[in-house]
C-alpha positions, 0 to 999 in steps of 0.5 A: 291794822291798829287804829289810830287814836285820832286823824286830821281831817283835810283838805283844809280848804273848800267853802263847804267841804266840811259841811253836813248840809248839801250846799249850792253856790255860784262859782266865779264866772258862773251864772247859776248855782250848783251843788258843791258837796254831793260828789260821792252820791249826787243823787242823794242828800248825804254830803261828801263829809258825812260819807267820809266820816261814815267811812272813817268810823267804820274803818277805824272804830278805835279812832276817838279824835278828829282834828278839824283843819281849816285854812287861811292863806299867806301870800309871801315868805317875807314877814313884812309883806305876808298877809294872813287872810280867808279867800273864796272861789264863789261869787256874790251870786245865789248861794244856799243850804239844804236845811229841813228839806228845803233850800234856804239862802246862806252865803259864804261867810268868814270873819264878817266877810262875804264873797261881796266884800271889797278887798278880798284877796283872790286865790291863784289859778293854774290852767284856769282853775284855782289852786286851792279851795276857799276858806270853809264858811263859818256856819259850815265849820260850826255844823261840822264841830257839832256833828263830830261831837254828835258822833261821839268824837273829840275835836281838835280845832287846827287853824292852818296856813296854806301859802299861796305865793311863788313855789307854794312853800311850807309856812315855816319859811315865813321869816324876816329878811332883815337883820336879826337880833334887831328892833326891826325884827321885832317890828316885823313880828308885831306887824304879822301878828297884828293888833286884833283884840278879843273885844273886836269880835262879836258872836252871831249864834243865829247865823253861826258866824263872828263879826269883826269890827276892826278893818275888814282888810286887817289880814293878820294872824291874830284876827285868824286865831281870835275869830276861831276861838270865838267860832268854837264857842258858838259850836259849844267848845272843842277839846283842843284848840291850836293857836298855830303850828310849824311857824319855825321861821318866825319862832327863831327871829331874835329881838334886840335884847337877845344874848347867849346867856339871856335874862332872868325872869322874876322866878329866876328862870332863863329866858330870851328875846324871841318876839314871836314866841312872846306873841304866841304866849299872849295870843294863848292868854287871849284865847284862854280868856275867850273860853273862860268868859264863855264858861268853857274852862279846861277840864278832863281834856276839854277846852285845852290850848297848845301850839305845835312846833315843827319836829326839827325845832320843838326842843330848841333852835340852833343859831349858827352865828352864835354856835349853840342851841337855845330852848326858845319855846320853853317860855311858851311851854310853861305859860299858864294858858298852854296845856300841852307840849305839842310838836308835829312828829315827822322823825325818821324811823329808818335810814335804809339805802338802796342795795343791801340796806346800808349800815342799818341792815349791816348792824341789825344783830349788833347789840344796841347801845346800853348807855347814852351817849353811845360811843362811835363803836356801839351807836349803830347797833340795833340788837334785833334777832330777825332777818334785816328788812325795812318792813319789820316793825321791831326795827321801826319801833327800835328807831322811835327811841334809837337810831338817827336823831336819838344816838347819832346824827348827820352833820350834813345831809340834803335831799337832792331830789330825783336822779341816778342811784348813787349806789350804782344801780340803774334806778332812779332815786331821791338822792342824799348827799354829803354825810348821809350819802356816805352814811358818815354818822356822828354820835352825840356827847354827853349832856347833849340830849336836847340836840337830839329831837327824839329825846322825849323822855329825857326832855319831859323828865328834866329841866333845860338850859341853853347849849352853846360854845362859850369858848371854854374848850367844852364845845356845845355844852349846857350853860347858865340857869334852867328855863321855866319848864317844870319837869313832867308838868305837862304832857307831850302830844303829836298834833300831826304824825304820819308817813306818805305811802311812798317807798322808804317813807320811814327815812324822811316822813316829813316830805310829800310829792307835790309837783306844783310846790317847791317843797316837793320831794320824796324820802331819801333813797326812795325809788322812782319808777317809769310811768306811762305818759310821764318820765318817772313817778314815785314808787308807791308803798302802802305796807310801809306806811301802815307798818310805820303808823302802827308802830308809833301808835302801838309804841306809845299806847300798848307796848309799855313805853309811855311814862306816867308822873307821880301825879298820874300825868302821861308823858305822851297823851294818846288822845291827841296823837293825831295821824295825818290824814283823813279826807272829807272827800270820800274814797273813791270819789276822791281821788277818782273824780277829776274836779280836785287838783290834788287828786294825782297826789293821792297814791304816794301821799299821806291819805288814809282813805282808800288805803286799806292795806288788804282790808276791804273798806266799809261802804256807806249808804248809799255806796259811793262805789259805782257799778262796772261801767257799761259800753256804748251801744252798737247802733244798727243804722248809725254809720259812724265815722269817728275822730280821736283827738288827744288832749293835754294839760300842763301846769307850770310851778314857779319856784322861789329861785325863779326857775320854773318846772312843768308837769302834766296835770294828767299822767296820760292824755285825755281824748276827745272823741267826735262821732259824726254820723252818716245817718241815724235812721228814725225808722230803726226804732231800736236805735232811738230807743237804745240811745235814749235808754243808754243816755238816761242811764248814764245821767247825761255826762255824769256816769262813765262808760266804755267805748271801743277804740281801734287797736292802732291807737295803742290805747287798749281795747276801750276808753273810759268816756262820758258824754260831753253834753250834759243836757237835762233830758234825752229830747234836748240831747237829741235836738243837739245831736241832729243839729250838729250831726255828731255825738262828742265823747270825752275820756276820763281818767 
């Protein structure tokens, strides 16, 4: 497989999930600390993060960049109510790190806060467990950045917002419910940004954290970004610092000075009143000031700054009430503190239906358009000579600068979610509607390149104007002076790109399957299969995800499509083409272990870990892959009677509409097995020795083993189980066994 040049490191949350040092912490409600980041190799001192990075570098030696994604949380989509805050699931009890062979006290710290700080906002729970891990502790983030650099990797620092509110929506939903084009909209944006200033932060290079002298409960966006700019200084700098991403609902808010024509800057460039865009520009300048003051100037792709827009509006935003599209982010792209034009690239590479594949298959051999804009008669041609197939890289590459959102578009297209195939088969699919269902495609018109999100080449080489209907009979057409964007002045990067391992992923790569979220979808036309214990599950397709990822990387890096300015600046900078995602929880511990709530999303998600597409993964030392499970011993004197009890767990996802959906946390039931004994003869020495040895080999409740089950239960020949008890030694285990007259086992997934 062609290696991605960069990967985004998830899961973004987890107090010590990125720490190269082992860490112990006390969970809320617990009485003693436990080790939290040695899940893959519990007998050693090499952390989950370190094993995961070993696996990354062995699997993708051509990967040179890691984007470290670190989350704070938002608790409302109403910008006037949305707090932006760090959070933790640990108590103020003992917490320490394993440093130089000994445990040293080190509590969770973030922006001057600890677990004992008053006013912390707790994370929501489901089924008794937190929905998210906590914000990574400051010292662990610093150690991670330094470790990544020590491995020879470039580092992108990516502050991220996870939404912890009803429906767990996308951060791009945060917006203002009041009147647009108003002073109230400007005021709401100002409240969200906050007033934190660079002078309010103090770096502690010994404790590896940053203090904040503003109000401890100042839950605002500027505090988050300026905090992490200072933390990156402590770490010695990064190659690229993002000041945010995909905050679409805030970007598009208009202040009272907004008009179709806009106003002119002192240099004669067109600009419009978008208060959040102006706030981002000021924030970029403040971060640049922090870096410059710390002697971390930009140079040779180091200490750069960018904001990453959503793929849907990176070229401009359409205002339906004003009948046009405006290049709202150009003022930010042109700002001297911004070094790169970034967007999260989840643009579609196919429009493949069920059945025969639809119009793409039918127009496979038809010549591709030779001029832009294409005509309705030529816009569908692909110009391919092979046999039509969704799994054809020449097809996928042809749609990087072609097809939907380049030559043509759907005027009306919605994903309705799973239901009967509109094509008439007996399949369940993610159903499109309206124009996409009918494949009623519309071509772009002359001078409408900014409406086509794939027109990177045109966008980079040209100046930009607003496009709107001025009532002159021309419809959507360019009007007014150009913006401040200077053609070919800054490279374009993809702070995110990727594809879920899901059927027809390339039809709609921006969606993901997560039943707890109101944003949970699978791509248009994707097939769902019946699954044991559940009605349907999305159909998995690792091969298509692999081919699509390869197509994007190869198209812009080795196939000769990238452009270079006269000054030697590449149109697309490959260094910061970052694939989503690699997880700091190593495979197979993630997703095999049940302690992580998102493990069930791994099969069809965007994770690259473990999805080696037919190539065996490189194993770290010590290897995380356990030996084949042993079988519970047959004890000659046991005289067991056995009771099997299924255990179910259901979660409820509240949607923003008020509707609730329910889903099983496990695809099949877990089982509790109580083995009540009539006698376990002390006279049969072999029984005791066998049970003692087996319990010790299984490390109490740590290691799984097989247990034979009756055929009438319909569970197959065996269940994979663990001891329910987790005692330190066999003697204590046996005391409990004889006191209760039973051994309890629990099945595992």
